[in-house]
C-alpha positions in Angstrom: 5.0 14.7 14.9 2.0 14.9 12.8 -0.4 11.8 12.3 0.8 8.9 10.3 4.0 7.7 9.0 6.9 8.6 10.8 9.1 11.0 8.5 11.9 9.3 6.8 14.5 11.5 8.4 13.6 10.4 11.8 13.5 7.0 10.9 17.3 7.4 9.5 18.2 9.0 12.8 16.7 6.7 15.3 14.9 4.0 14.1 17.1 2.3 11.5 20.4 2.8 14.2 18.7 0.6 16.8 17.9 -2.7 15.1 19.5 -5.5 17.4 22.2 -7.7 16.0 23.2 -7.9 12.2 22.2 -11.5 10.8 23.9 -12.5 7.5 20.5 -14.6 6.5 18.9 -11.3 6.3 18.6 -10.6 2.7 16.7 -7.4 2.8 16.5 -5.4 5.8 14.6 -2.3 6.9 15.1 1.0 5.2 13.1 4.1 3.7 10.5 3.0 1.2 11.1 -1.0 2.0 8.0 -2.5 3.4 9.0 -6.3 4.1 12.1 -7.9 5.3 13.6 -11.2 3.2 15.3 -13.9 4.9 17.5 -16.5 3.5 15.8 -20.0 3.9 18.1 -21.9 1.2 16.2 -22.2 -2.0 13.3 -20.3 -0.8 13.4 -16.8 0.7 11.1 -15.8 3.6 9.3 -12.5 3.2 7.9 -10.9 6.5 6.0 -7.5 6.5 3.8 -5.8 9.5 1.3 -3.1 9.2 -1.6 -1.5 11.3 -4.9 -0.7 10.7 -5.6 2.6 12.4 -7.4 5.0 10.1 -10.6 2.5 9.6 -13.0 0.8 11.9 -15.1 -0.6 9.3 -13.9 -4.0 7.5 -10.7 -3.6 9.8 -9.9 -7.3 9.7 -10.4 -7.0 5.7 -7.9 -4.4 5.6 -5.5 -6.0 7.9 -5.1 -9.2 5.7 -5.0 -7.1 2.3 -2.5 -4.8 3.3 0.0 -7.0 4.7 -0.6 -9.3 2.0 0.1 -6.5 -0.5 3.4 -5.9 1.1 4.6 -9.4 0.8 3.5 -9.9 -2.9 5.6 -6.6 -3.9 8.7 -9.0 -3.2 7.2 -11.5 -5.5 6.3 -13.6 -2.9 3.1 -15.6 -2.3 1.4 -14.4 1.0 1.1 -17.7 3.2 0.8 -17.0 6.9 -0.7 -14.1 9.2 -0.1 -13.2 12.9 -2.7 -10.6 14.0 -2.5 -8.2 17.4 -5.9 -7.2 17.9 -6.3 -4.2 20.2 -10.2 -3.8 21.2 -11.4 -0.3 23.0 -12.6 -0.5 26.6 -16.1 -1.8 27.1 -15.9 -3.8 23.4 -18.2 -6.6 23.6 -17.7 -10.2 22.1 -19.7 -9.2 18.8 -16.9 -6.8 17.9 -14.3 -9.5 18.2 -16.4 -11.8 16.3 -16.9 -9.4 13.3 -13.2 -8.5 13.4 -11.9 -12.5 13.0 -15.0 -13.4 10.7 -13.5 -10.5 8.5 -10.0 -11.7 8.9 -11.0 -15.3 8.0 -13.1 -14.3 4.9 -10.4 -12.4 3.6 -7.8 -15.1 4.5 -9.7 -17.9 2.6 -10.0 -15.8 -0.4 -6.2 -15.2 -0.9 -5.1 -19.0 0.5 -3.6 -17.5 3.8 -3.7 -19.2 7.3 -4.0 -17.1 10.3 -1.6 -19.0 12.5 -1.3 -16.7 15.7 -1.0 -13.4 17.5 -2.3 -11.8 20.3 -5.8 -9.9 21.5 -6.7 -7.6 24.2 -9.0 -5.1 25.5 -6.8 -1.8 25.7 -7.1 1.0 28.3 -7.2 4.3 26.4 -8.4 3.2 22.9 -12.0 4.4 21.6 -11.9 2.1 18.4 -10.4 -1.2 17.5 -6.6 -1.3 16.3 -5.4 -4.5 14.4 -1.6 -5.1 14.0 -0.9 -7.8 11.4 2.4 -9.6 10.4 2.2 -11.5 7.0 4.5 -14.4 5.8 5.3 -15.5 2.6 7.7 -17.0 0.6 9.5 -16.9 -2.8 12.2 -18.8 -4.9 15.5 -17.0 -4.3 15.9 -16.2 -8.0 12.5 -14.7 -8.2 12.7 -12.6 -5.0 12.1 -8.7 -6.3 13.6 -6.2 -4.2 11.9 -2.8 -3.2 15.0 -0.9 -3.7 15.7 -2.2 -7.4 14.6 0.7 -9.5 17.0 1.8 -12.1 17.3 5.0 -13.7 15.3 4.8 -17.2 12.6 2.2 -15.6 9.0 3.0 -16.5 6.7 3.6 -13.6 3.6 1.4 -13.6 0.4 2.3 -11.8 -2.6 -0.1 -11.3 -6.1 1.0 -10.7 -5.4 4.8 -9.9 -5.1 7.1 -6.9 -6.9 7.1 -3.5 -8.2 3.5 -3.8 -8.4 2.8 -0.1 -9.2 6.1 0.8 -12.4 6.5 -1.4 -13.8 3.2 0.3 -12.7 4.6 3.8 -14.4 7.9 3.3 -17.7 6.4 1.5 -17.9 4.2 4.7 -17.2 6.5 7.4 -19.1 9.6 6.4 -21.9 7.5 4.5 -24.8 9.5 5.9 -23.3 12.8 5.0 -22.6 11.8 1.5 -25.5 10.1 0.3 -27.5 13.2 1.1 -24.7 15.0 -1.2 -24.0 12.7 -4.1 -27.0 10.1 -3.5 -27.0 6.4 -3.0 -25.4 5.3 -6.2 -22.2 7.2 -6.1 -21.8 6.4 -2.3 -22.3 2.8 -2.9 -20.0 2.6 -5.9 -17.2 4.4 -3.7 -17.7 1.9 -1.0 -17.1 -1.3 -3.0 -13.6 0.4 -3.7 -12.9 -2.0 -1.1 -13.0 -4.7 -3.4 -10.0 -3.5 -5.5 -7.4 -3.2 -2.4 -5.7 -6.7 -3.1 -2.8 -6.2 -5.5 -1.6 -9.6 -5.2 -3.0 -10.6 -8.4 -0.8 -8.1 -10.4 2.0 -8.0 -8.3 2.4 -11.7 -9.0 1.7 -11.4 -12.8 4.5 -8.6 -13.0 7.1 -10.5 -11.0 6.7 -13.2 -13.2 7.3 -11.0 -16.5 10.1 -9.5 -14.8 10.7 -6.1 -12.8 13.2 -4.0 -11.2 10.9 -3.1 -8.1 7.7 -3.0 -6.7 5.6 -0.9 -3.8 2.1 -0.4 -2.7 1.4 2.9 -1.7 -0.3 3.0 1.5 -0.4 6.3 3.9 0.4 9.3 1.9 -0.8 8.1 -1.3 0.6 7.6 -4.7 2.8 10.9 -4.2 4.5 9.6 -1.3 4.8 6.2 -3.0 6.7 7.5 -5.6 8.9 9.3 -3.2 9.7 5.8 -1.1 10.4 3.9 -4.2 13.3 6.8 -5.4 14.7 7.1 -2.1 14.7 3.5 -1.6 16.8 3.1 -5.1 18.7 6.5 -4.6 16.8 7.9 -7.6 14.5 10.7 -8.8 11.4 10.5 -10.9 9.2 12.3 -13.5 5.4 11.5 -13.4 2.6 12.9 -15.6 -0.7 14.1 -13.8 -2.6 13.0 -17.0 -1.5 9.6 -17.1 -2.5 9.1 -13.7 -6.0 7.3 -13.5 -8.3 9.0 -10.8 -12.0 7.3 -10.7 -15.1 9.7 -11.0 -15.8 8.6 -7.1 -12.5 9.7 -5.9 -12.4 12.9 -7.7 -15.8 13.8 -6.3 -15.1 13.0 -2.7 -11.9 14.7 -2.8 -13.3 17.9 -4.2 -16.1 17.9 -1.5 -13.5 17.4 1.3 -11.0 19.5 -0.1 -8.4 16.8 -0.3 -5.5 15.9 -2.8 -6.2 12.5 -4.3 -2.3 11.7 -4.9 -1.8 11.8 -1.3 -4.9 10.0 -0.2 -4.1 6.7 1.1 -3.7 4.2 -1.5 -3.7 0.5 -0.9 -4.9 -1.2 -3.7 -2.6 0.7 -6.4 0.5 -0.9 -7.3 3.6 1.1 -8.6 5.9 -0.8 -10.5 9.3 -0.3 -11.7 10.2 -1.8 -15.2 12.7 -1.9 -17.7 11.0 0.1 -20.6 11.1 -2.9 -23.1 9.0 -4.8 -20.9 6.4 -2.3 -19.5 3.9 -2.6 -22.2 3.8 -6.4 -21.8 3.3 -6.1 -18.0 0.8 -3.6 -18.7 -1.2 -5.5 -21.5 -0.9 -8.8 -19.1 -2.6 -7.0 -15.9 -5.5 -5.3 -17.7 -6.2 -9.0 -19.7 -7.0 -9.7 -15.9 -9.7 -6.5 -15.9 -7.3 -4.5 -13.9 -6.3 -1.0 -15.0 -2.8 -0.2 -15.3 -1.0 2.7 -17.1 2.6 3.9 -17.6 2.8 7.1 -15.7 6.7 8.2 -15.5 10.2 7.4 -15.3 12.7 7.1 -12.5 15.6 9.4 -13.3 19.3 9.3 -12.3 19.3 12.7 -10.7 18.0 12.1 -7.5 17.1 15.4 -6.5 14.7 15.6 -9.4 11.3 14.7 -8.1 8.7 16.2 -10.3 5.0 16.1 -11.5 4.2 17.5 -15.0 0.6 19.1 -15.0 -0.8 21.4 -17.9 2.9 21.1 -19.6 4.4 22.3 -16.6 7.0 20.7 -14.3 6.8 21.3 -11.1 8.3 19.4 -7.8 6.0 16.9 -6.4 6.7 17.6 -2.5 6.7 14.6 -0.1 3.1 14.5 1.8 3.7 15.5 5.5 0.8 13.6 6.6 -2.1 11.6 4.6 -4.9 13.5 3.4 -7.5 10.8 5.3 -6.8 12.6 8.5 -8.2 16.0 7.5 -11.8 14.4 7.8 -11.4 12.3 11.4 
């Protein structure tokens, strides 16, 4: 298999058939395009999600908190508690651990999250640190948003744009090279895309107005995100290339490294499936918070129609086999 997420067909064949016992309190369980579980706790629902940070070394603690918080928030839940497994490379010193923990601490404080446990070790065979996080949150039962709840005819809303996390990672990991090509100003702006990675605010705004589903696209970018949302709901989609925001910094870095911005890791973007009559209200409410948002397409009844409209032509939008970020590592 290629680097990145395990293909959906392999998940269906192996992973989702080996999930232990059935539990009637599990409201939402593992599935393609479903990034968290929801468990019945009476009036409230516990939402739990787990994600590793493997493609970035700088700011790894920041990514661990925010990527996992994003998954929980897409269910309409407030992220509350975090557990971290920190795997350090051989010969790592205490300063690396301190840096990761300080990074997680500051990020958790900003979102009102408590770090409540986990595990830390030096692991044979690693050449860079890996942080695996589990985030827990809660939401009133009637406010729970289901990631597989998109309906045919729903508007697809995208916040911020394509390749948000990828832009920050590339600018940080290839900083010296890029400064020589593009200069200091553009590289500094691209590095600051790190500040856009949380989608908690816009997710909770959208959930309050009323949505059918939300999803934060990570590996495989927004292209994979469209597929994951559609697959989870058994739908197709049509999206319009000219409506998708792509920042200047993202365009330039992708052109330089010959990357597709639609398939570049995109934590910081939020995909929302909303009833058409609520879509503009959601976009306006998010924009009032200074966050870019746009209606970029719609979900379709025919699950076999998954297309991108570009220059007036409709072509199949293929699911990325792997994330574009791996091409530069």
